[in-house]
Structures are given as structure tokens and as C-alpha cells.
C-alpha positions as CSV (number, residue, x, y, z in Angstrom):
1,M,4.7,-22.0,-2.1
2,F,5.1,-18.6,-0.4
3,T,8.6,-17.1,-1.0
4,T,8.4,-13.4,0.1
5,L,5.2,-12.4,2.0
6,I,2.2,-14.3,3.3
7,S,-1.0,-12.8,4.5
8,V,-2.7,-13.7,7.8
9,Q,-5.6,-15.2,5.9
10,A,-3.3,-17.4,3.8
11,L,-1.4,-18.5,6.8
12,K,-4.6,-19.7,8.5
13,T,-5.0,-22.3,5.7
14,T,-1.3,-23.1,5.0
15,P,0.6,-25.9,6.7
16,A,3.8,-24.4,7.8
17,V,6.5,-24.2,10.5
18,V,5.9,-20.8,12.0
19,I,8.8,-19.1,13.8
20,D,8.7,-16.0,16.0
21,C,11.8,-13.8,15.7
22,S,10.8,-11.0,18.1
23,A,13.8,-9.1,19.5
24,D,15.2,-6.0,21.1
25,L,18.8,-5.3,20.3
26,A,19.2,-3.3,23.4
27,K,17.7,-6.0,25.6
28,P,18.9,-9.5,24.6
29,E,16.4,-11.3,26.8
30,A,13.4,-9.3,25.6
31,G,12.5,-11.4,22.6
32,R,12.0,-14.7,24.4
33,S,10.0,-12.9,27.1
34,Q,7.8,-11.4,24.4
35,F,7.4,-14.8,22.8
36,E,6.4,-16.5,26.1
37,E,3.9,-13.7,26.9
38,Q,2.1,-14.2,23.6
39,H,2.8,-15.9,20.2
40,I,1.0,-17.5,17.3
41,A,-0.2,-20.9,18.5
42,G,2.2,-23.6,17.6
43,A,5.0,-21.2,16.7
44,L,8.7,-21.8,17.6
45,F,11.1,-19.1,18.7
46,A,14.4,-18.0,17.1
47,D,16.7,-15.9,19.3
48,I,18.4,-13.2,17.2
49,N,21.6,-13.4,19.3
50,T,22.1,-17.1,19.7
51,D,20.1,-18.9,17.0
52,L,20.5,-16.4,14.2
53,S,24.0,-15.2,15.1
54,T,27.1,-16.6,16.6
55,H,29.8,-15.2,18.8
56,D,32.0,-18.3,18.4
57,T,34.7,-17.1,16.1
58,S,35.3,-20.6,14.8
59,L,31.7,-20.7,13.5
60,A,31.3,-17.1,12.3
61,V,31.5,-16.3,8.6
62,N,31.8,-12.5,9.1
63,G,32.5,-9.9,11.7
64,G,30.3,-7.2,13.3
65,R,27.9,-7.3,16.2
66,H,25.8,-10.1,14.9
67,P,28.0,-12.5,12.9
68,L,26.3,-15.1,10.8
69,P,27.0,-18.7,11.8
70,S,28.3,-21.1,9.1
71,R,25.7,-22.6,6.8
72,E,26.5,-26.0,8.1
73,H,26.0,-25.0,11.7
74,F,22.8,-23.2,10.9
75,A,21.5,-26.2,9.0
76,R,21.7,-28.3,12.1
77,W,19.5,-25.7,14.0
78,L,17.0,-25.8,11.1
79,G,16.8,-29.5,11.3
80,A,16.2,-29.3,15.0
81,C,13.2,-27.1,14.2
82,G,11.7,-29.8,12.0
83,I,12.6,-28.0,8.7
84,S,13.5,-30.1,5.7
85,E,13.3,-29.5,1.9
86,P,9.5,-29.5,1.4
87,T,8.7,-27.4,4.5
88,Q,6.9,-24.1,4.1
89,V,8.4,-21.8,6.7
90,V,6.7,-18.6,7.9
91,V,8.6,-16.0,10.0
92,Y,7.2,-13.1,11.9
93,D,7.9,-10.6,14.8
94,R,6.2,-7.7,16.5
95,Q,8.7,-5.1,15.5
96,G,7.6,-4.1,12.0
97,M,8.9,-7.2,10.2
98,N,12.4,-6.2,11.1
99,Y,14.0,-9.1,12.9
100,C,12.2,-11.9,11.2
101,G,13.8,-10.8,7.9
102,R,17.1,-12.2,9.3
103,L,15.7,-15.8,9.4
104,W,14.0,-15.3,6.0
105,W,17.4,-14.3,4.5
106,M,19.3,-17.1,6.2
107,L,17.0,-19.7,4.9
108,K,17.4,-18.3,1.4
109,W,21.2,-18.3,1.9
110,C,20.9,-22.0,2.8
111,G,19.0,-22.6,-0.4
112,H,15.5,-22.9,1.0
113,E,13.0,-21.2,-1.3
114,A,9.7,-21.8,0.7
115,V,10.0,-19.2,3.4
116,A,7.8,-16.1,3.7
117,V,7.4,-13.2,6.1
118,L,4.0,-12.7,7.7
119,D,2.7,-9.4,6.4
120,G,1.8,-7.2,9.4
121,G,3.5,-9.5,12.0
122,L,1.9,-10.7,15.2
123,Q,-0.3,-7.5,15.4
124,A,-2.0,-8.4,12.2
125,W,-2.5,-12.0,13.3
126,V,-4.1,-11.0,16.6
127,A,-6.3,-8.3,14.9
128,A,-7.6,-11.0,12.6
129,G,-8.5,-13.3,15.5
130,G,-5.8,-15.8,14.9
131,D,-5.1,-18.4,17.6
132,V,-2.4,-17.4,20.1
133,A,-0.6,-19.1,23.0
134,S,1.7,-18.3,25.8
135,G,4.7,-20.0,27.5
136,P,7.6,-21.9,26.0
137,A,7.5,-23.4,22.5
138,L,6.3,-26.9,22.1
139,S,8.7,-29.6,21.2
140,V,9.0,-30.7,17.6
141,S,10.2,-33.8,15.7
142,P,13.6,-33.1,14.2
143,A,14.3,-33.4,10.5
144,V,17.4,-33.3,8.3
145,F,17.9,-30.0,6.5
146,A,20.1,-30.5,3.4
147,L,22.0,-27.4,2.3
148,R,21.6,-26.3,-1.3
149,E,23.0,-23.5,-3.4
150,P,22.4,-20.0,-1.9
151,L,19.5,-18.1,-3.4
152,L,20.8,-14.8,-2.1
153,V,24.2,-13.2,-2.2
154,L,26.4,-12.6,0.9
155,K,29.0,-9.9,0.6
156,H,32.1,-9.5,2.8
157,T,34.0,-6.4,3.8
158,A,36.7,-7.2,1.2
159,D,34.1,-7.4,-1.5
160,V,32.5,-4.1,-0.6
161,S,35.8,-2.2,-0.1
162,A,37.2,-3.5,-3.4
163,Q,34.3,-2.0,-5.3
164,L,34.0,1.2,-3.3
165,G,33.2,4.1,-5.7
166,S,32.6,1.8,-8.6
167,P,29.4,2.1,-10.7
168,A,29.2,-1.7,-10.4
169,Q,28.3,-1.3,-6.7
170,T,25.5,0.7,-5.1
171,I,25.5,0.6,-1.3
172,V,22.1,1.1,0.4
173,D,22.2,1.9,4.2
174,A,19.0,0.9,6.0
175,R,19.7,2.8,9.3
176,A,17.8,5.8,10.5
177,P,18.9,9.1,8.9
178,A,20.6,10.4,12.1
179,R,22.8,7.3,12.3
180,Y,23.6,7.4,8.6
181,K,24.6,11.1,8.8
182,G,26.7,10.4,11.9
183,E,24.7,12.6,14.2
184,T,24.3,9.7,16.7
185,E,25.6,6.2,17.1
186,P,24.1,4.1,19.9
187,F,25.9,0.8,19.2
188,D,29.2,1.2,17.4
189,P,32.4,3.1,18.2
190,V,32.4,5.3,15.1
191,A,29.4,7.4,13.7
192,G,28.8,7.8,10.0
193,H,28.3,5.7,6.9
194,I,30.2,4.0,4.1
195,P,31.3,6.7,1.6
196,G,28.9,6.9,-1.3
197,A,26.1,4.9,0.4
198,L,22.5,5.9,-0.2
199,N,20.1,6.0,2.8
200,R,16.8,4.0,2.8
201,P,15.6,3.4,6.4
202,F,14.1,-0.1,6.6
203,N,10.8,1.1,8.0
204,T,10.2,3.2,4.9
205,N,8.9,0.0,3.3
206,L,5.8,-0.1,5.5
207,T,2.4,1.5,5.4
208,P,1.2,3.4,8.4
209,Q,-0.8,0.3,9.3
210,G,2.3,-1.8,9.5
211,F,2.0,-3.8,6.3
212,M,4.4,-3.9,3.4
213,K,3.7,-1.3,0.7
214,S,2.5,-2.5,-2.7
215,P,5.0,-3.8,-5.2
216,A,4.3,-0.8,-7.5
217,E,4.9,1.7,-4.7
218,L,8.1,0.0,-3.6
219,K,9.4,-0.2,-7.2
220,T,8.8,3.5,-7.7
221,E,10.5,4.4,-4.4
222,F,13.6,2.3,-5.0
223,Q,13.9,3.5,-8.6
224,N,13.8,7.1,-7.3
225,L,16.5,6.2,-4.7
226,L,18.7,4.5,-7.3
227,N,18.3,7.4,-9.8
228,G,19.3,5.4,-12.8
229,R,21.7,3.0,-11.1
230,D,21.3,-0.7,-11.9
231,A,19.2,-2.5,-9.3
232,S,21.5,-5.6,-9.7
233,S,24.4,-3.5,-8.3
234,V,22.8,-2.9,-4.9
235,V,24.5,-4.1,-1.7
236,H,22.4,-3.6,1.4
237,H,23.7,-3.0,4.9
238,C,22.7,-1.5,8.3
239,G,24.4,-1.6,11.7
240,S,24.9,-5.4,12.0
241,G,23.2,-7.1,9.1
242,I,19.7,-7.4,10.4
243,S,17.6,-4.3,9.6
244,A,19.0,-4.2,6.1
245,I,17.1,-7.3,5.2
246,P,13.7,-5.6,4.9
247,N,15.2,-3.7,2.0
248,V,16.4,-6.9,0.4
249,L,12.9,-8.3,0.8
250,A,11.2,-5.1,-0.5
251,M,13.3,-5.0,-3.6
252,Q,12.4,-8.6,-4.4
253,I,8.7,-7.9,-3.8
254,A,9.0,-4.9,-6.1
255,G,10.3,-7.1,-8.9
256,L,13.8,-5.6,-8.8
257,G,15.6,-8.9,-8.3
258,A,17.6,-10.6,-5.6
259,T,20.1,-8.0,-4.3
260,A,23.1,-8.6,-2.1
261,L,23.6,-8.2,1.7
262,Y,26.8,-7.0,3.4
263,A,26.1,-8.8,6.7
264,G,29.0,-7.4,8.6
265,S,27.6,-4.0,7.9
266,W,28.6,-0.7,9.6
267,S,29.7,-2.5,12.8
268,E,32.3,-4.5,10.9
269,W,33.2,-1.7,8.5
270,C,33.9,1.0,11.1
271,N,36.0,-1.5,13.2
272,T,38.2,-2.5,10.2
273,P,41.5,-0.4,10.2
274,G,42.1,1.7,7.1
275,L,38.6,1.8,5.8
276,P,37.1,5.3,5.1
277,C,34.0,6.6,7.0
278,A,31.9,9.5,5.9
279,Q,29.5,11.8,7.7
280,G,26.7,14.1,6.6
281,S,24.1,13.6,3.9
């Protein structure tokens, strides 16, 4: 069973449901176009905006720009993808393992342990001579996905605001430094960050070659960031709950445990009346 990362070589010999999560937040149609241009042979496609998010308020469990659908609603989508309890799932993208983390996290949230991110993404697969295809995804036989207890913790705005400034909570912001500091904000109406948050851009977890750094290196970097704070107190966020997840994954790879995600993230926080916003370092 692969539960965090899987290498290209391991995937070549592992039966799995493979799902492409390629996306571009500024161009909602881009992910599917990229998939149909080239994808791992046999892979399915997950749309970050429609499959891994919902804009139906009756289904959403949080606010922000990419609200999570309810676990029950998402379980039906997983079943339609042929995923059931014993299925090994492998997720990937071509954007530095950013968007595929969303599906990795959502499967864990639904209690599914056997899901892993393809280290190096589509680029690594192609470089290693893996089989690729083009066009729409092939049809699959549906299954029944049974929800189990969540393996990762979801935090809501009320949870985060109630613990703001407490040593029991350490907020880690995965956005680029300029957005964290409030120097620019391309998506949300307010620039800045949650007061007291630490900044760890999600792409810091990768080597120059696009692979995840070693567990030892990740552990050292996160411990330096936390500076004595308890790793179990960490709550990750970003703009809308997507690019924070590489930090969740990296901390787990580093052996620092299963940390929490504030899925509403900055897009929900800055739109909630009465909540404080900070700027600068």
C-alpha cells in the first residue's frame, strides 16, 4: 500500500486507479484540455472546480473559492471512478504536485488510506518512458465507496478564529511571500494573511528537478520554521484550500504527523466580517 508518495518505477508495477488532477486556477477549462492533450495511459480526470469542489451551497461544507463538497456527495463520485475500499489510488498533475494533493487529502478525509501522489508528476512519468495517451478518459466500471472515519483533520473558520494567538495552534500559510505579506492579491478582495501565521510556500517542498525533498530535509526545514512549536498544533491554509495540501503531505513524509487543513483558507477568512487581517512579514 502506498499512502504518501509513489515513484514512477513503483507505479509501473502497481495496479491502481490513476487520476490526473491537472489544473490552472486562472483558466478553469485548462486542466481538462491538458489531460486530453496528454495523460498517463488509462488515467481518469478530476476537475478541481467541479469534481473536487462544489459551488452548490447545499453541498458545501465550508466557504471560500473552492468549497469542499460533503463527504457523502464526494463518495458517490469516487464510486463512479471505480474506487472502493481495497483500491490503490495514485494522483498526479503537471503543476509541481500542487493540485493533485487536493484529491489525496479528500480521499484521506473520506477514510481511504491507499492513496499516493506520483513523485515528479506527469513530467517524471514521461521522462521515464511511461505509456501516455490522449483524448477523453476511458469509461470505468462503477463501485461502491464506503465512507470511513477521516484520517486527516478539517478545520473551519470558527475553529481557527477561536484559537487565534493560542500556543495550541500554529498557522502555516502556503502562499507565495508576496501574497502572504499583502503586497499583491490576484484572487481575493483583501490582501494579507491571518495574524500570527508562518509562511511556507508549497513549492519549497520540491527539489529543482521537481521531486519531493527527502524526509530528513523536509523535517529539518519544518522544524526550523516551527522554531520549537509543536508540530501537532499546525493548521495549514493557502488561498482556497488547495496549495496548502503539499505542506500537509510534506509534514507527513517528514514523519511529523497528520496535521490539519483549514480548507476555507484566506478566501473565506478575509470575507468573514470581523476577523483580523495582517500585512507585512
